[in-house]
N, CA, C and O atoms as a printed pandas DataFrame, in Angstrom:
     atom_number atom_name residue_name chain_id  residue_number  x_coord  y_coord  z_coord
0              1         N          MET        A               1    2.540    6.367   -3.478
1              2        CA          MET        A               1    2.830    6.380   -4.833
2              3         C          MET        A               1    3.424    4.946   -5.153
3              4         O          MET        A               1    4.074    4.374   -4.277
4              5         N          LYS        A               2    3.246    4.429   -6.224
5              6        CA          LYS        A               2    3.625    3.094   -6.650
6              7         C          LYS        A               2    4.691    3.257   -7.663
7              8         O          LYS        A               2    4.335    3.860   -8.676
8              9         N          VAL        A               3    5.842    2.879   -7.621
9             10        CA          VAL        A               3    6.971    2.945   -8.562
10            11         C          VAL        A               3    7.545    1.554   -8.874
11            12         O          VAL        A               3    7.466    0.620   -8.077
12            13         N          LYS        A               4    8.116    1.474  -10.059
13            14        CA          LYS        A               4    8.831    0.345  -10.548
14            15         C          LYS        A               4   10.321    0.520  -10.679
15            16         O          LYS        A               4   10.702    1.513  -11.300
16            17         N          VAL        A               5   11.201   -0.290  -10.192
17            18        CA          VAL        A               5   12.641    0.012  -10.239
18            19         C          VAL        A               5   13.075   -0.281  -11.688
19            20         O          VAL        A               5   12.872   -1.385  -12.193
20            21         N          LYS        A               6   13.666    0.707  -12.336
21            22        CA          LYS        A               6   14.231    0.427  -13.745
22            23         C          LYS        A               6   15.665   -0.021  -13.711
23            24         O          LYS        A               6   16.148   -0.756  -14.573
24            25         N          GLN        A               7   16.339    0.462  -12.656
25            26        CA          GLN        A               7   17.795    0.210  -12.441
26            27         C          GLN        A               7   18.031   -0.128  -11.038
27            28         O          GLN        A               7   17.537    0.571  -10.154
28            29         N          GLU        A               8   18.786   -1.200  -10.756
29            30        CA          GLU        A               8   18.923   -1.482   -9.350
30            31         C          GLU        A               8   19.685   -0.451   -8.503
31            32         O          GLU        A               8   20.521    0.279   -9.035
32            33         N          PHE        A               9   19.428   -0.389   -7.296
33            34        CA          PHE        A               9   20.143    0.561   -6.370
34            35         C          PHE        A               9   20.146    0.043   -4.953
35            36         O          PHE        A               9   19.422   -0.897   -4.624
36            37         N          TYR        A              10   20.911    0.618   -4.164
37            38        CA          TYR        A              10   20.901    0.314   -2.688
38            39         C          TYR        A              10   19.964    1.273   -2.014
39            40         O          TYR        A              10   20.161    2.486   -2.091
40            41         N          ASP        A              11   18.944    0.762   -1.352
41            42        CA          ASP        A              11   18.028    1.605   -0.550
42            43         C          ASP        A              11   18.658    1.575    0.826
43            44         O          ASP        A              11   18.561    0.549    1.500
44            45         N          TRP        A              12   19.309    2.659    1.291
45            46        CA          TRP        A              12   19.905    2.828    2.441
46            47         C          TRP        A              12   18.951    2.815    3.719
47            48         O          TRP        A              12   19.328    2.384    4.809
48            49         N          GLU        A              13   17.744    3.301    3.491
49            50        CA          GLU        A              13   16.739    3.401    4.581
50            51         C          GLU        A              13   16.325    1.960    4.955
51            52         O          GLU        A              13   16.327    1.558    6.119
52            53         N          ALA        A              14   15.968    1.205    3.880
53            54        CA          ALA        A              14   15.384   -0.225    4.063
54            55         C          ALA        A              14   16.623   -1.176    4.316
55            56         O          ALA        A              14   16.432   -2.304    4.771
56            57         N          ASN        A              15   17.829   -0.741    4.035
57            58        CA          ASN        A              15   18.977   -1.569    4.089
58            59         C          ASN        A              15   18.850   -2.865    3.274
59            60         O          ASN        A              15   18.989   -3.990    3.754
60            61         N          VAL        A              16   18.559   -2.575    1.930
61            62        CA          VAL        A              16   18.280   -3.623    0.991
62            63         C          VAL        A              16   18.637   -3.076   -0.429
63            64         O          VAL        A              16   18.493   -1.890   -0.724
64            65         N          LYS        A              17   19.098   -3.994   -1.260
65            66        CA          LYS        A              17   19.293   -3.692   -2.661
66            67         C          LYS        A              17   18.090   -3.823   -3.427
67            68         O          LYS        A              17   17.477   -4.890   -3.404
68            69         N          ARG        A              18   17.668   -2.802   -4.136
69            70        CA          ARG        A              18   16.416   -2.913   -4.908
70            71         C          ARG        A              18   16.791   -3.367   -6.251
71            72         O          ARG        A              18   17.719   -2.828   -6.854
72            73         N          LEU        A              19   16.104   -4.346   -6.754
73            74        CA          LEU        A              19   16.457   -4.924   -8.100
74            75         C          LEU        A              19   15.370   -4.464   -9.195
75            76         O          LEU        A              19   14.185   -4.217   -8.970
76            77         N          ALA        A              20   15.993   -4.409  -10.345
77            78        CA          ALA        A              20   15.150   -4.031  -11.418
78            79         C          ALA        A              20   13.933   -4.845  -11.629
79            80         O          ALA        A              20   13.995   -6.069  -11.521
80            81         N          GLY        A              21   12.852   -4.250  -11.918
81            82        CA          GLY        A              21   11.560   -4.835  -12.030
82            83         C          GLY        A              21   10.719   -4.815  -10.767
83            84         O          GLY        A              21    9.509   -5.030  -10.827
84            85         N          GLU        A              22   11.334   -4.562   -9.638
85            86        CA          GLU        A              22   10.667   -4.621   -8.285
86            87         C          GLU        A              22    9.716   -3.423   -8.247
87            88         O          GLU        A              22   10.117   -2.347   -8.692
88            89         N          GLU        A              23    8.398   -3.547   -7.710
89            90        CA          GLU        A              23    7.610   -2.583   -7.523
90            91         C          GLU        A              23    7.452   -2.187   -6.042
91            92         O          GLU        A              23    7.280   -3.041   -5.173
92            93         N          LEU        A              24    7.514   -0.923   -5.789
93            94        CA          LEU        A              24    7.542   -0.379   -4.364
94            95         C          LEU        A              24    6.356    0.615   -4.189
95            96         O          LEU        A              24    5.895    1.299   -5.103
96            97         N          ASP        A              25    5.915    0.609   -2.883
97            98        CA          ASP        A              25    4.923    1.721   -2.570
98            99         C          ASP        A              25    5.617    2.665   -1.734
99           100         O          ASP        A              25    6.125    2.302   -0.673
100          101         N          LEU        A              26    5.673    3.898   -2.159
101          102        CA          LEU        A              26    6.404    4.893   -1.429
102          103         C          LEU        A              26    5.574    6.035   -1.095
103          104         O          LEU        A              26    4.628    6.393   -1.796
104          105         N          THR        A              27    5.975    6.670    0.105
105          106        CA          THR        A              27    5.309    7.869    0.531
106          107         C          THR        A              27    5.806    8.896   -0.222
107          108         O          THR        A              27    6.873    8.725   -0.813
108          109         N          ASP        A              28    5.122   10.106   -0.317
109          110        CA          ASP        A              28    5.656   11.234   -1.050
110          111         C          ASP        A              28    6.987   11.783   -0.396
111          112         O          ASP        A              28    7.924   12.192   -1.083
112          113         N          THR        A              29    6.996   11.759    0.908
113          114        CA          THR        A              29    8.228   11.944    1.592
114          115         C          THR        A              29    9.571   11.081    1.156
115          116         O          THR        A              29   10.671   11.556    0.876
116          117         N          ARG        A              30    9.227    9.825    1.172
117          118        CA          ARG        A              30   10.416    8.916    0.894
118          119         C          ARG        A              30   10.716    9.088   -0.538
119          120         O          ARG        A              30   11.905    9.068   -0.857
120          121         N          TYR        A              31    9.749    9.268   -1.525
121          122        CA          TYR        A              31   10.125    9.524   -2.924
122          123         C          TYR        A              31   10.910   10.740   -3.137
123          124         O          TYR        A              31   11.854   10.715   -3.926
124          125         N          ALA        A              32   10.559   11.935   -2.420
125          126        CA          ALA        A              32   11.492   13.058   -2.314
126          127         C          ALA        A              32   12.812   12.816   -1.812
127          128         O          ALA        A              32   13.794   13.328   -2.350
128          129         N          GLU        A              33   12.894   12.057   -0.802
129          130        CA          GLU        A              33   14.274   11.729   -0.307
130          131         C          GLU        A              33   15.033   10.977   -1.513
131          132         O          GLU        A              33   16.137   11.412   -1.839
132          133         N          LEU        A              34   14.557   10.001   -2.109
133          134        CA          LEU        A              34   15.227    9.395   -3.043
134          135         C          LEU        A              34   15.583   10.284   -4.393
135          136         O          LEU        A              34   16.607   10.106   -5.052
136          137         N          VAL        A              35   14.674   11.169   -4.665
137          138        CA          VAL        A              35   14.960   12.110   -5.736
138          139         C          VAL        A              35   16.178   13.039   -5.298
139          140         O          VAL        A              35   17.025   13.352   -6.135
140          141         N          GLU        A              36   16.250   13.430   -4.124
141          142        CA          GLU        A              36   17.337   14.295   -3.716
142          143         C          GLU        A              36   18.553   13.480   -3.617
143          144         O          GLU        A              36   19.640   13.977   -3.914
144          145         N          ASN        A              37   18.450   12.236   -3.213
145          146        CA          ASN        A              37   19.733   11.445   -3.011
146          147         C          ASN        A              37   20.172   11.043   -4.364
147          148         O          ASN        A              37   21.388   11.087   -4.548
148          149         N          PHE        A              38   19.427   10.659   -5.349
149          150        CA          PHE        A              38   19.786   10.440   -6.748
150          151         C          PHE        A              38   20.408   11.698   -7.367
151          152         O          PHE        A              38   21.476   11.628   -7.975
152          153         N          SER        A              39   19.741   12.846   -7.211
153          154        CA          SER        A              39   20.338   14.019   -7.945
154          155         C          SER        A              39   21.613   14.427   -7.302
155          156         O          SER        A              39   22.502   14.901   -8.010
156          157         N          SER        A              40   21.788   14.280   -5.974
157          158        CA          SER        A              40   23.059   14.719   -5.389
158          159         C          SER        A              40   24.337   13.776   -5.949
159          160         O          SER        A              40   25.515   14.098   -5.789
160          161         N          ASN        A              41   23.960   12.736   -6.533
161          162        CA          ASN        A              41   24.871   11.752   -7.151
162          163         C          ASN        A              41   24.854   11.902   -8.750
163          164         O          ASN        A              41   25.409   11.084   -9.484
164          165         N          GLY        A              42   24.151   13.048   -9.222
165          166        CA          GLY        A              42   24.197   13.361  -10.640
166          167         C          GLY        A              42   23.264   12.277  -11.420
167          168         O          GLY        A              42   23.429   12.068  -12.623
168          169         N          VAL        A              43   22.389   11.680  -10.741
169          170        CA          VAL        A              43   21.444   10.768  -11.260
170          171         C          VAL        A              43   20.014   11.169  -11.442
171          172         O          VAL        A              43   19.433   11.588  -10.440
172          173         N          SER        A              44   19.401   11.105  -12.504
173          174        CA          SER        A              44   17.978   11.517  -12.532
174          175         C          SER        A              44   17.114   10.356  -12.155
175          176         O          SER        A              44   17.288    9.213  -12.578
176          177         N          VAL        A              45   16.105   10.752  -11.275
177          178        CA          VAL        A              45   15.181    9.600  -10.661
178          179         C          VAL        A              45   14.594    9.002  -11.794
179          180         O          VAL        A              45   14.378    7.798  -11.655
180          181         N          SER        A              46   14.256    9.522  -12.931
181          182        CA          SER        A              46   13.579    8.967  -13.957
182          183         C          SER        A              46   14.505    7.677  -14.603
183          184         O          SER        A              46   13.990    6.743  -15.218
184          185         N          ASP        A              47   15.798    7.794  -14.373
185          186        CA          ASP        A              47   16.689    6.774  -14.805
186          187         C          ASP        A              47   16.488    5.557  -13.926
187          188         O          ASP        A              47   16.695    4.435  -14.388
188          189         N          ILE        A              48   16.091    5.739  -12.675
189          190        CA          ILE        A              48   16.122    4.617  -11.719
190          191         C          ILE        A              48   14.642    4.033  -11.506
191          192         O          ILE        A              48   14.396    2.830  -11.419
192          193         N          LEU        A              49   13.730    5.024  -11.439
193          194        CA          LEU        A              49   12.310    4.605  -10.908
194          195         C          LEU        A              49   11.438    5.190  -12.006
195          196         O          LEU        A              49   11.662    6.209  -12.659
196          197         N          GLU        A              50   10.327    4.300  -12.097
197          198        CA          GLU        A              50    9.249    4.746  -13.110
198          199         C          GLU        A              50    7.868    4.637  -12.209
199          200         O          GLU        A              50    7.477    3.671  -11.554
200          201         N          GLU        A              51    7.312    5.810  -12.367
201          202        CA          GLU        A              51    5.886    5.853  -11.558
202          203         C          GLU        A              51    4.982    5.011  -12.342
203          204         O          GLU        A              51    4.870    5.201  -13.553
204          205         N          VAL        A              52    4.262    4.000  -11.675
205          206        CA          VAL        A              52    3.353    3.096  -12.196
206          207         C          VAL        A              52    1.833    3.155  -11.702
207          208         O          VAL        A              52    0.919    2.464  -12.152
208          209         N          GLY        A              53    1.735    4.164  -10.636
209          210        CA          GLY        A              53    0.402    4.301  -10.064
210          211         C          GLY        A              53    0.592    5.532   -9.018
211          212         O          GLY        A              53    1.665    5.847   -8.505
212          213         N          GLY        A              54   -0.592    6.129   -8.817
213          214        CA          GLY        A              54   -0.557    7.233   -7.768
214          215         C          GLY        A              54   -1.541    6.743   -6.778
215          216         O          GLY        A              54   -1.842    5.553   -6.692
216          217         N          THR        A              55   -2.095    7.776   -5.950
217          218        CA          THR        A              55   -3.077    7.338   -4.907
218          219         C          THR        A              55   -4.274    6.656   -5.435
219          220         O          THR        A              55   -4.974    5.981   -4.681
220          221         N          GLU        A              56   -4.562    6.799   -6.739
221          222        CA          GLU        A              56   -5.701    5.996   -7.128
222          223         C          GLU        A              56   -5.577    4.549   -7.023
223          224         O          GLU        A              56   -6.617    3.891   -7.045
224          225         N          SER        A              57   -4.496    3.982   -6.918
225          226        CA          SER        A              57   -4.304    2.654   -6.719
226          227         C          SER        A              57   -4.466    2.247   -5.285
227          228         O          SER        A              57   -4.280    1.061   -5.012
228          229         N          TYR        A              58   -4.783    3.068   -4.366
229          230        CA          TYR        A              58   -5.101    2.769   -2.985
230          231         C          TYR        A              58   -6.549    2.858   -2.775
231          232         O          TYR        A              58   -6.911    2.824   -1.599
232          233         N          ASN        A              59   -7.421    2.962   -3.651
233          234        CA          ASN        A              59   -8.872    3.088   -3.510
234          235         C          ASN        A              59   -9.326    1.526   -3.168
235          236         O          ASN        A              59   -8.918    0.565   -3.819
236          237         N          TYR        A              60  -10.069    1.447   -2.249
237          238        CA          TYR        A              60  -10.558    0.068   -1.908
238          239         C          TYR        A              60  -12.003    0.083   -1.945
239          240         O          TYR        A              60  -12.642    1.098   -1.670
240          241         N          SER        A              61  -12.593   -1.134   -2.314
241          242        CA          SER        A              61  -14.036   -1.145   -2.349
242          243         C          SER        A              61  -14.612   -1.041   -0.957
243          244         O          SER        A              61  -14.119   -1.636    0.002
244          245         N          PRO        A              62  -15.675   -0.263   -0.884
245          246        CA          PRO        A              62  -16.346   -0.128    0.518
246          247         C          PRO        A              62  -17.007   -1.319    0.874
247          248         O          PRO        A              62  -17.429   -1.364    2.029
248          249         N          VAL        A              63  -17.218   -2.416    0.055
249          250        CA          VAL        A              63  -18.028   -3.609    0.347
250          251         C          VAL        A              63  -17.059   -4.579    1.112
251          252         O          VAL        A              63  -16.042   -5.036    0.590
252          253         N          SER        A              64  -17.442   -4.839    2.327
253          254        CA          SER        A              64  -16.743   -5.922    3.244
254          255         C          SER        A              64  -17.007   -7.245    2.824
255          256         O          SER        A              64  -18.168   -7.563    2.569
256          257         N          THR        A              65  -15.986   -8.145    2.709
257          258        CA          THR        A              65  -16.153   -9.504    2.608
258          259         C          THR        A              65  -16.199  -10.257    3.874
259          260         O          THR        A              65  -16.340  -11.480    3.860
260          261         N          VAL        A              66  -16.082   -9.557    5.012
261          262        CA          VAL        A              66  -16.057  -10.316    6.306
262          263         C          VAL        A              66  -17.486  -10.342    6.811
263          264         O          VAL        A              66  -18.201   -9.348    6.944
264          265         N          GLN        A              67  -17.811  -11.575    7.071
265          266        CA          GLN        A              67  -19.266  -11.880    7.469
266          267         C          GLN        A              67  -19.370  -11.329    8.864
267          268         O          GLN        A              67  -18.393  -11.315    9.611
268          269         N          THR        A              68  -20.542  -10.879    9.214
269          270        CA          THR        A              68  -20.977  -10.351   10.512
270          271         C          THR        A              68  -21.325  -11.599   11.299
271          272         O          THR        A              68  -22.065  -12.476   10.854
272          273         N          PRO        A              69  -20.726  -11.632   12.544
273          274        CA          PRO        A              69  -20.943  -12.793   13.462
274          275         C          PRO        A              69  -22.437  -12.797   13.817
275          276         O          PRO        A              69  -23.036  -11.736   13.996
276          277         N          GLN        A              70  -23.014  -13.952   13.916
277          278        CA          GLN        A              70  -24.357  -14.165   14.482
278          279         C          GLN        A              70  -24.362  -14.394   15.950
279          280         O          GLN        A              70  -23.727  -15.353   16.390
280          281         N          VAL        A              71  -25.046  -13.570   16.791
281          282        CA          VAL        A              71  -25.107  -13.589   18.169
282          283         C          VAL        A              71  -26.452  -14.106   18.511
283          284         O          VAL        A              71  -27.437  -13.556   18.018
284          285         N          TYR        A              72  -26.586  -15.147   19.336
285          286        CA          TYR        A              72  -27.869  -15.570   19.677
286          287         C          TYR        A              72  -28.024  -15.442   21.326
287          288         O          TYR        A              72  -27.126  -15.740   22.115
288          289         N          VAL        A              73  -29.184  -15.000   21.652
289          290        CA          VAL        A              73  -29.588  -14.953   23.161
290          291         C          VAL        A              73  -29.887  -16.253   23.554
291          292         O          VAL        A              73  -30.566  -16.966   22.815
292          293         N          SER        A              74  -29.451  -16.669   24.670
293          294        CA          SER        A              74  -29.692  -18.069   25.183
294          295         C          SER        A              74  -31.285  -18.386   25.039
295          296         O          SER        A              74  -32.163  -17.615   25.428
296          297         N          GLY        A              75  -31.515  -19.640   24.420
297          298        CA          GLY        A              75  -32.948  -20.060   24.174
298          299         C          GLY        A              75  -33.612  -19.509   22.955
299          300         O          GLY        A              75  -34.706  -19.950   22.603
300          301         N          GLU        A              76  -32.991  -18.554   22.289
301          302        CA          GLU        A              76  -33.564  -17.954   21.155
302          303         C          GLU        A              76  -33.007  -18.667   19.808
303          304         O          GLU        A              76  -31.876  -19.155   19.793
304          305         N          THR        A              77  -33.752  -18.695   18.822
305          306        CA          THR        A              77  -33.457  -19.324   17.481
306          307         C          THR        A              77  -33.162  -18.328   16.553
307          308         O          THR        A              77  -32.637  -18.647   15.486
308          309         N          THR        A              78  -33.436  -17.114   16.819
309          310        CA          THR        A              78  -33.165  -15.940   15.869
310          311         C          THR        A              78  -32.049  -15.141   16.275
311          312         O          THR        A              78  -31.966  -14.744   17.438
312          313         N          PRO        A              79  -31.033  -14.827   15.263
313          314        CA          PRO        A              79  -29.890  -14.089   15.678
314          315         C          PRO        A              79  -30.278  -12.816   16.308
315          316         O          PRO        A              79  -31.303  -12.244   15.939
316          317         N          LEU        A              80  -29.442  -12.281   17.340
317          318        CA          LEU        A              80  -29.694  -11.163   18.057
318          319         C          LEU        A              80  -29.904   -9.926   17.183
319          320         O          LEU        A              80  -30.689   -9.032   17.498
320          321         N          SER        A              81  -29.112   -9.918   15.990
321          322        CA          SER        A              81  -29.177   -8.915   15.032
322          323         C          SER        A              81  -30.415   -8.680   14.337
323          324         O          SER        A              81  -30.640   -7.596   13.801
324          325         N          GLN        A              82  -31.292   -9.713   14.317
325          326        CA          GLN        A              82  -32.633   -9.705   13.633
326          327         C          GLN        A              82  -33.762   -9.612   14.636
327          328         O          GLN        A              82  -34.923   -9.605   14.226
328          329         N          GLN        A              83  -33.489   -9.542   15.916
329          330        CA          GLN        A              83  -34.616   -9.541   16.879
330          331         C          GLN        A              83  -35.082   -8.058   17.026
331          332         O          GLN        A              83  -34.270   -7.134   16.982
332          333         N          GLU        A              84  -36.340   -7.881   17.192
333          334        CA          GLU        A              84  -36.877   -6.328   17.316
334          335         C          GLU        A              84  -36.507   -5.883   18.668
335          336         O          GLU        A              84  -36.451   -6.637   19.639
336          337         N          GLY        A              85  -36.247   -4.570   18.687
337          338        CA          GLY        A              85  -35.899   -3.859   19.873
338          339         C          GLY        A              85  -34.353   -4.174   20.292
339          340         O          GLY        A              85  -34.030   -3.983   21.465
340          341         N          VAL        A              86  -33.487   -4.607   19.444
341          342        CA          VAL        A              86  -32.179   -4.789   19.810
342          343         C          VAL        A              86  -31.396   -3.939   18.924
343          344         O          VAL        A              86  -30.170   -3.903   19.029
């Protein structure tokens, strides 16, 4: 889950102060821990964090931009991947 910090707070697990405007990617478990921690201090999570994206922000294109390496057999001018029977 992607969230945006609305009000700065100290993130004890990461040992860092989270600043207003910062965006974080949190697991559901970590988000639940923060909700519990804030509420135990009388603070609503909605006062501190704003959800800006869910799991849909993690969908990646299935198209790879990495080029397949061309492998040549000694003495051949055609890549191995294009030779018949390989």
